[in-house]
Each structure stands twice: as C-alpha cells, then as structure tokens.
C-alpha positions as CSV (number, residue, x, y, z in Angstrom):
1,D,-6.2,-9.6,6.4
2,R,-4.8,-6.1,4.9
3,C,-3.4,-5.4,7.6
4,H,-0.4,-8.1,6.3
5,W,-0.3,-7.5,2.9
6,G,2.7,-5.3,3.0
7,V,4.7,-3.7,5.7
8,Y,8.3,-1.2,4.5
9,E,10.4,-2.5,7.6
10,A,12.7,1.6,7.6
11,A,15.7,-0.7,9.7
12,T,16.4,-2.0,7.3
13,S,15.1,-0.9,3.7
14,I,12.5,-4.6,3.2
15,I,9.5,-4.4,1.5
16,W,8.0,-7.4,3.2
17,V,5.2,-8.7,1.1
18,G,2.3,-11.2,2.4
19,P,1.6,-13.8,0.9
20,T,-2.6,-12.5,0.5
21,A,-1.4,-9.7,-1.5
22,F,-0.8,-12.1,-4.2
23,A,-4.5,-13.2,-4.5
24,D,-4.8,-10.9,-7.0
25,P,-2.5,-8.9,-9.3
26,N,-4.1,-5.6,-9.1
27,R,-3.4,-6.0,-5.1
28,L,0.0,-6.9,-5.4
29,R,0.5,-3.8,-7.6
30,Y,-1.0,-1.7,-4.5
31,V,0.7,-3.3,-2.4
32,V,4.7,-2.5,-4.1
33,L,4.0,0.3,-4.7
34,H,2.4,1.4,-1.5
35,E,5.2,-0.2,0.1
36,L,8.1,1.7,-2.2
37,A,6.2,5.1,-1.5
38,H,7.2,4.8,2.7
39,A,10.5,3.8,1.8
40,W,10.7,7.2,-0.3
41,Q,8.8,8.7,2.5
42,Y,11.8,7.8,5.0
43,R,14.0,8.6,2.5
44,Q,12.9,12.0,2.8
45,D,12.6,11.7,6.2
46,R,10.6,15.1,6.2
47,F,7.6,13.7,8.0
48,A,6.6,17.0,9.8
49,E,5.7,18.0,6.3
50,I,4.5,14.7,5.5
51,I,1.4,15.6,8.7
52,S,1.5,19.0,7.4
53,D,0.5,18.1,3.7
54,Y,-2.1,15.5,4.4
55,S,-4.2,17.7,7.7
56,A,-6.0,19.4,5.3
57,W,-7.8,16.0,4.7
58,G,-8.0,15.0,8.4
59,F,-4.9,12.6,8.5
60,R,-3.4,14.8,11.1
61,T,-0.5,12.5,13.0
62,I,2.3,11.0,11.4
63,G,1.3,6.9,11.0
64,P,-2.2,7.7,9.6
65,A,-0.2,11.0,7.3
66,L,2.1,7.9,6.1
67,E,-0.8,5.8,5.2
68,A,-2.6,8.1,3.0
69,G,0.6,9.7,1.3
70,A,1.7,6.0,0.2
71,D,-1.9,5.8,-0.8
72,C,-1.7,8.6,-3.1
73,L,2.5,7.6,-4.3
74,A,1.1,4.8,-5.2
75,N,-1.7,6.1,-7.1
76,V,0.7,8.7,-8.7
77,W,2.8,5.7,-9.7
78,G,0.2,3.3,-11.0
79,A,-1.9,1.9,-8.7
80,A,-5.5,1.0,-9.3
81,G,-6.5,0.9,-6.2
82,S,-5.7,1.9,-2.2
83,H,-6.3,0.8,1.3
84,Y,-6.4,3.9,3.3
85,W,-8.2,6.0,1.4
86,R,-9.4,7.5,-1.7
87,C,-6.7,10.3,-3.1
88,S,-8.0,13.6,-4.2
89,P,-6.9,14.9,-7.3
90,D,-5.6,17.9,-4.7
91,A,-3.5,15.6,-2.6
92,K,-2.0,13.8,-5.9
93,A,-1.1,17.3,-7.0
94,L,0.7,17.9,-4.1
95,A,2.6,14.0,-4.3
96,V,3.5,14.9,-7.5
97,R,5.1,17.9,-6.7
98,R,6.7,16.3,-3.7
99,L,7.8,13.9,-6.1
100,A,9.3,16.4,-8.2
101,G,11.2,17.5,-5.2
102,D,9.1,20.6,-4.8
103,W,9.5,20.8,-0.9
104,R,8.1,24.6,-1.2
C-alpha cells in the first residue's frame, strides 16, 4: 500500500523506504524525494508558513500541508509522480522560492 512506501522519522532524521516502493523505479524515485522533502521541511522549522502556503489549495492543517508540500518539492527535484495531489504550477513556483530561502 502507498501508506507504507516510505516514512521520514524526524526524531532520528532517518528515511525509511518500504519494500513496495521498489516495485517500480519511478515509484522509488518519488518515495525517496518525497521523504527527503519532509526532512527539508523539518529542518526549516517553518510549519506555520507551510500551512499558510498550502491553505490556498485546501491544505489547512499541518499533516495535509506537509504532504502536499513534500509532493511539490519531490516534483521540483524530478519525481515523475505524486501521491497526495498533482502539484499545480503556482505551487511548484512557491516550492522553488522556498527552496531558495525566500520565505517572504
């Protein structure tokens, strides 16, 4: 199942990749990049801003906002797919700005 493709463990900074993620090279790339995006999000420690960023697309609480944001970051970094949503061009542009350190 998708819920077991991967996990980012913030307490230890470990990314876990489940066995079903290896079923397809594109899936594996997506899972690794998505979980790496969670690591980046936690290191930024800007959870209020992430919620604010993705509320425009209906993700108004931390869990959904983090997942939507991780999908966008994974797409920016080259993942072909997504799981939580198809990141819009405007959301991708926002992710690029955040990666560049622009939190205005």
